[in-house]
N, C-alpha and C positions, 0 to 999 in steps of 0.2 A: 617865664614860667617853668617850673620844673615838671617834666613828664614822668610819671611812675608807671611801673608795669602792673602791679598787684594792689594798688590802692588808689583812691580818688579823693581829692581835697575840695572843700567848698567853704565859703565864708558867709556866715549868716549874721549880719550886723557885727557884733563884737565877739562873736563865737566861731572859732575854727573847727570844722568838721572833718574828720578822716573816715572814709568808708573802707573797709576791708573788701578786696575784690578778686576773690578767686571762686566764684560761685560754683564752678563745676567741681571743686574739691572742698565744698563746705567751707571755704576760707581758711583750709588748712595753713599752719603758719610754717612757711619755708623760710629759709634764710634771707632771701631777697625782700619777702614780704614784711618780715619784721624790720629789716634795716630801713625800708622805705618808711614804714610807720614811724619809726623812731626820729628819722630825719625831718618829717612832716610836722611832728609834734615839737621838735626843737626849733624848726622855723617859726611856728606859730608862736612858741614861747618868746622868741626874740622880737616878734612883731607888736610894737607899741599899740596897735589899733586892736589886738585881740586880748581879751580879758579871760578867757575860758575856752576849754576845748571838749569836743564829744568824739568818741570812738565808737563806730557801729559796724555790724555787718550787713546782713539783709534779714527778712523776716523768717527765712528758714534756718539760718545760722549765724551766730556771732562769730565763732570759729570752733569747728569740731576737733581741734587738737593740733598738735605738731604734725609736720609732714614725715611720716614714718618712713617713706621711701628714701629720704635723705640720710638716714641713720641705721637703717635695718641690718646692713652688712658691716658697719663700722666697728672697729676694734675700740677698746677703752682708750689706748693711746691717741687713736685718730680723734675721738670724740674731745679728749683733753686738749688736743692741739687746735682743733676747730673753734672750740669754746664758744659755740653759737648762743649759748644761754647767757653770756655776758652781754648780748644785746638788750636784754631785759633790764639790765642795770640802768640804761640810758633813761628809762621813764622815771626812775627815782630822782633824777636831777631835774625834772621839769618843775619849774617854780609856780606855774599857774594851775589852777585846778583842772583836772581831767575827769571827765564823766564817761563811763562804759554805758552805751544803750543796747541791751542785750534782749534779742529775740531768738526762739528756737534753740538749737544745740550750743552749749557753751562748755566745752569739754577739754580736759587735759591742758594744754599750753593756752587754749582759749580761756578756760577758767583762771588761769594763773595771770593772763593778761588783764582780764577784767578785774581781778583782785588788786592788781598793781595800780588801777586807777583808784581816784579818790572817792568815787560814788558810783553806783550802779542802779540805773534804772531799767527794770525788767517788764517785758511784755508777759502776759498770762501764759503764753506758750514756752516760755524760757525753760531750759532745763540745765542744771549745772552738775558736773561731775569730773572725777580724777580717775578715769579708766586705766591708767597705766599698769595696774597690777594685772590686766588681762594680757599684757606684753611681757611680762616678767621682769619689769622695773618699777620705779616709783616716780612721782612727780619731781622735776628737777629744776624748775624755774621758780621755785618759791611756794608751790602748792602745798607741801607739808606745814610750812611755817605760817603762811598767811591765812590757810583755812582753818587751822588749829585756833589762831587768835579770833577769827571771824565767827565760827560756828561752835567753838568749844571742842575739847579733846575727844568726847565719846563720838560725836557725829562725824568729826574729821577722821577718826579711826575707820569708822564703817565706810566712809567714801574712799579713803585710800586703799584699805585692805580688803573690801569686798564689793567695791564698784557700785556703792549706792549712789544714786542720782537724785537730787533735790528738785522738786517743782518749784515753780516761782513763788508760790505761798509758803512752802517750806523754807525756802531761802529768806523770805521776809521773816518769817517767824524766827529763824535763827540768827538773823542780824546779818546776813550776807549782802543783802540789797536795801536800798532806801525806800523803793516803793514799786507797786506792781500795777500796770495799767492794761487796758486792752490793747491788743497788737497793733491796730490801726493808729494807736496814740503814742506807743513808746518812744519813737524818735522825736516827736514834737514834744514830748514831756522832758526829754533829756535836753533838747535844746533851749526850752523855756527855762529850766533850772539853771543852766549854763549862762544863759542871757541875764538872770536875776543876779547871778554872782558876778559876772562881768561889769554890772552895772554899780557895783559897790567899790568902796575905796581899795584901789589897786594894792597899795603897800600893806594895808591891814590884812586883805585876803592872802597876800603872799605869805606874811609872817604867821597868820593864823594857820595856814596849811603847814607851814614848816613845824610849828609848835605841836600840832596834833600828830603829825608823823613821828616827832621826837617822842611823844608820849606813848605812841603805839610800839616804838622800837626800843624803849629805854626804861630805866628805873624812874619811879615816880618823883624822887627828889631831884633828880637830873632834868626831868620833864619841867617841874615846877621852876627851877631855876632858870631854864631856857624862856619858858613862858612870861616870867617876870622881866627878864632882860627885853624881850620883844616888846612887851607892854609899855614899859618906859621909852624905848626907842622910838615908838609911834608918836611920842609927844615932841619929837623934833620935827615932825612932818607938818606940812601946810594942810594936808588932808584932815588931820586930827583937829586943827584949829577950825577949818571949814565946817567939819562934821558937827562939832559941838556948838559952833555959833548958829548953824542952820537948826539944830534941836531947840536952842534958846529962842531963836526968831521964828519958830514955827513954819520953817520953809524947806524945800527940798534942797539937799546939799549939791554942790558942783565940785565933783571929784576931779583933781588934776594928776593924782599918782607921784606927787612929790611931797 
C-alpha cells in the first residue's frame, strides 16, 4: 500500500476517495501534494474494482490555492523549467469520472483543480475564486479557460480581474457546480453520486465522459462525429446487449464492463 505525505486515500465500495491533507495550510497545492493526488487518481483509474472517484479537502477548505512559498522568488525561466502546472494535465487523461466535493475555500489552484474534475458537489459554505490578480499574476492551470466556459465571459472577467468570489449558490446559478447541499452532507452526496455512476455500464460511462469532454474542447461538428463513433462502437460491447435485453425483460442489468 502506497504511503502518501499530503493526501489520504479510501475505498467506498466501487468509489475511490482522495482527501487533500495539508490542513495547516488550508490544503495549499504544493508540488508534492499535486503529484500524489494525480498518482492516486491514476491508480484508481487502473483498478477494475473502482468505477468513479471523489476528491475532497475538509469542511474548512477544499484547497485555498497554490503554495505561494514555492514560487514567490522564482524567475520566469525557473518557473518554465519546473513546469509544475503540467501536473494538472494528468487529470485530463483519467478515463473514469472524477467528482470534486468542495466545502469552504476553493481558490486559485484549488478552483482550477475542482474545475478539472468532471462534476462538483458544493457545501453551502463553499466559496470559489481566482485571486491571483492580488499577487500580480493570473490563473495558470486552466483557470481563465475553464472558468470562462463554465460561468461565461462577464463573470469570469470579474473573478479574474477583480477577485470576485462566488458563493455556493452563485456557483450553482452560473453553472459551475452540480448541486449545493448542507455542509454535513456534501461528502456523502458526492460519494453517493459517484456510487450511482460507478454502478452503470463502465464502457458507456467512459465513452460518455470522453464525448462530453470532446464537446467541451472542440467544435460542434467534431464533437458530433466523435459522439457518433462512440455510440456505434458501444454496440460491439456485451454491456449494450445486456442493457437492452434487461430493459426489454424488465430486470436490472448485470454490467461486466466488456
